[in-house]
C-alpha positions as a Markdown table, in Angstrom:
| # | Residue | x | y | z |
|---|---|---|---|---|
| 1 | Unk | 142.6 | 49.3 | -24.5 |
| 2 | Unk | 144.8 | 46.0 | -24.9 |
| 3 | Unk | 147.4 | 45.4 | -22.5 |
| 4 | Unk | 150.8 | 46.8 | -23.1 |
| 5 | Unk | 153.9 | 45.0 | -23.9 |
| 6 | Unk | 156.4 | 45.1 | -21.3 |
| 7 | Unk | 160.2 | 45.2 | -21.6 |
| 8 | Unk | 161.9 | 41.9 | -20.8 |
| 9 | Unk | 164.8 | 43.9 | -18.8 |
| 10 | Unk | 162.2 | 45.8 | -16.9 |
| 11 | Unk | 159.2 | 43.3 | -16.6 |
| 12 | Unk | 157.2 | 46.5 | -14.7 |
| 13 | Unk | 157.9 | 49.0 | -17.1 |
| 14 | Unk | 155.0 | 49.0 | -19.6 |
| 15 | Unk | 155.2 | 50.4 | -23.4 |
| 16 | Unk | 152.9 | 53.7 | -23.3 |
| 17 | Unk | 151.4 | 54.8 | -26.8 |
| 18 | Unk | 151.1 | 58.2 | -27.4 |
| 19 | Unk | 149.2 | 59.9 | -30.3 |
| 20 | Unk | 150.9 | 62.9 | -31.8 |
| 21 | Unk | 148.3 | 63.8 | -34.2 |
| 22 | Unk | 149.9 | 67.2 | -35.6 |
| 23 | Unk | 153.3 | 65.1 | -36.2 |
| 24 | Unk | 151.4 | 62.1 | -37.8 |
| 25 | Unk | 153.0 | 59.6 | -35.3 |
| 26 | Unk | 151.5 | 57.1 | -33.0 |
| 27 | Unk | 154.4 | 56.3 | -30.4 |
| 28 | Unk | 155.5 | 53.8 | -28.3 |
| 29 | Unk | 157.5 | 55.2 | -25.2 |
| 30 | Unk | 159.3 | 53.2 | -22.5 |
| 31 | Unk | 161.1 | 54.8 | -19.7 |
| 32 | Unk | 160.7 | 58.3 | -21.1 |
| 33 | Unk | 162.4 | 57.4 | -24.9 |
| 34 | Unk | 160.5 | 56.6 | -28.2 |
| 35 | Unk | 161.1 | 52.7 | -29.0 |
| 36 | Unk | 158.8 | 52.5 | -31.9 |
| 37 | Unk | 156.3 | 54.7 | -34.0 |
| 38 | Unk | 153.6 | 54.3 | -36.5 |
| 39 | Unk | 153.8 | 57.1 | -39.2 |
| 40 | Unk | 150.3 | 58.0 | -40.7 |
| 41 | Unk | 148.2 | 60.6 | -41.8 |
| 42 | Unk | 144.5 | 61.6 | -41.5 |
| 43 | Unk | 142.2 | 61.1 | -44.8 |
| 44 | Unk | 141.4 | 64.8 | -45.9 |
| 45 | Unk | 137.9 | 64.0 | -47.1 |
| 46 | Unk | 135.3 | 62.0 | -45.3 |
| 47 | Unk | 135.4 | 59.7 | -43.5 |
| 48 | Unk | 138.8 | 60.9 | -42.4 |
| 49 | Unk | 140.2 | 57.4 | -42.0 |
| 50 | Unk | 143.4 | 57.0 | -40.3 |
| 51 | Unk | 146.2 | 55.9 | -42.8 |
| 52 | Unk | 149.3 | 53.9 | -41.6 |
| 53 | Unk | 152.3 | 54.4 | -44.2 |
| 54 | Unk | 155.1 | 53.0 | -42.0 |
| 55 | Unk | 155.8 | 51.3 | -38.8 |
| 56 | Unk | 159.2 | 51.2 | -37.0 |
| 57 | Unk | 160.6 | 49.5 | -34.1 |
| 58 | Unk | 164.0 | 50.9 | -32.8 |
| 59 | Unk | 167.1 | 48.8 | -32.8 |
| 60 | Unk | 167.4 | 46.8 | -29.9 |
| 61 | Unk | 163.9 | 46.6 | -29.3 |
| 62 | Unk | 162.6 | 44.3 | -31.9 |
| 63 | Unk | 160.7 | 41.2 | -31.2 |
| 64 | Unk | 159.3 | 42.4 | -28.1 |
| 65 | Unk | 155.7 | 42.8 | -29.4 |
| 66 | Unk | 155.9 | 46.7 | -29.8 |
| 67 | Unk | 154.8 | 47.0 | -33.7 |
| 68 | Unk | 151.8 | 44.8 | -33.0 |
| 69 | Unk | 151.0 | 46.7 | -30.0 |
| 70 | Unk | 151.3 | 49.9 | -32.2 |
| 71 | Unk | 149.0 | 48.7 | -34.7 |
| 72 | Unk | 146.3 | 47.3 | -32.0 |
| 73 | Unk | 146.5 | 50.6 | -30.4 |
| 74 | Unk | 146.0 | 52.5 | -33.9 |
| 75 | Unk | 143.0 | 50.6 | -34.7 |
| 76 | Unk | 141.8 | 51.3 | -31.3 |
| 77 | Unk | 142.1 | 55.0 | -32.0 |
| 78 | Unk | 140.4 | 54.7 | -35.1 |
| 79 | Unk | 137.4 | 52.8 | -33.4 |
| 80 | Unk | 137.2 | 55.4 | -30.8 |
| 81 | Unk | 136.9 | 58.0 | -33.4 |
| 82 | Unk | 134.6 | 56.1 | -35.9 |
| 83 | Unk | 136.7 | 56.0 | -38.8 |
| 84 | Unk | 138.4 | 53.2 | -40.6 |
| 85 | Unk | 141.9 | 52.2 | -40.6 |
| 86 | Unk | 143.9 | 51.9 | -44.2 |
| 87 | Unk | 146.9 | 50.0 | -43.6 |
| 88 | Unk | 149.1 | 51.0 | -46.4 |
| 89 | Unk | 152.2 | 50.1 | -44.0 |
| 90 | Unk | 153.1 | 46.2 | -44.9 |
| 91 | Unk | 153.4 | 45.4 | -41.6 |
| 92 | Unk | 149.9 | 47.1 | -40.3 |
| 93 | Unk | 148.5 | 45.4 | -43.6 |
| 94 | Unk | 149.9 | 42.0 | -42.4 |
| 95 | Unk | 148.9 | 42.4 | -38.9 |
| 96 | Unk | 145.4 | 43.5 | -39.7 |
| 97 | Unk | 145.1 | 40.3 | -42.1 |
| 98 | Unk | 146.3 | 38.1 | -39.0 |
| 99 | Unk | 143.7 | 39.9 | -36.5 |
| 100 | Unk | 140.2 | 40.3 | -38.5 |
| 101 | Unk | 138.3 | 40.6 | -35.5 |
| 102 | Unk | 140.3 | 43.7 | -34.5 |
| 103 | Unk | 141.0 | 45.1 | -37.9 |
| 104 | Unk | 137.9 | 45.8 | -40.0 |
| 105 | Unk | 138.5 | 46.0 | -43.6 |
| 106 | Unk | 138.3 | 49.7 | -44.9 |
| 107 | Unk | 135.7 | 50.1 | -48.0 |
| 108 | Unk | 137.4 | 50.0 | -51.3 |
| 109 | Unk | 136.8 | 53.6 | -52.1 |
| 110 | Unk | 138.6 | 55.1 | -48.8 |
| 111 | Unk | 141.6 | 52.7 | -49.7 |
| 112 | Unk | 141.7 | 54.3 | -53.3 |
| 113 | Unk | 141.4 | 58.1 | -51.8 |
| 114 | Unk | 144.3 | 57.4 | -49.1 |
| 115 | Unk | 146.6 | 55.9 | -51.8 |
| 116 | Unk | 145.7 | 58.9 | -54.0 |
| 117 | Unk | 146.2 | 61.4 | -50.9 |
| 118 | Unk | 149.5 | 59.5 | -50.3 |
| 119 | Unk | 150.7 | 59.3 | -54.0 |
| 120 | Unk | 149.9 | 63.3 | -54.1 |
| 121 | Unk | 152.3 | 64.0 | -50.9 |
| 122 | Unk | 149.3 | 65.6 | -49.4 |
| 123 | Unk | 149.3 | 65.6 | -45.5 |
| 124 | Unk | 152.1 | 62.9 | -45.0 |
């Protein structure tokens, strides 16, 4: 797993990442408080891709690498599960384009299925 970002105010306090699959959120937690998250869903049909739809960093926590850490961790979760990531979130898509070695491109049919599921509003 990649090194976690740390708070500039508390350099020894790392950001922890917590997957809340049932809620569809990957959380970034610092000192017990959520400082950011990725909202996502799991594609209903195989290959059950992880689909990132929104990346949020709470006000006052921007510019510290939290969003990048979230996306990197999200790709790590998918890799561990052997499934692709579909980055429908603009930030996640931009991050993936800048880090092709860490963010394999999902097959076109998986991307189409993720967009269809998002449009249908199912499991989001």
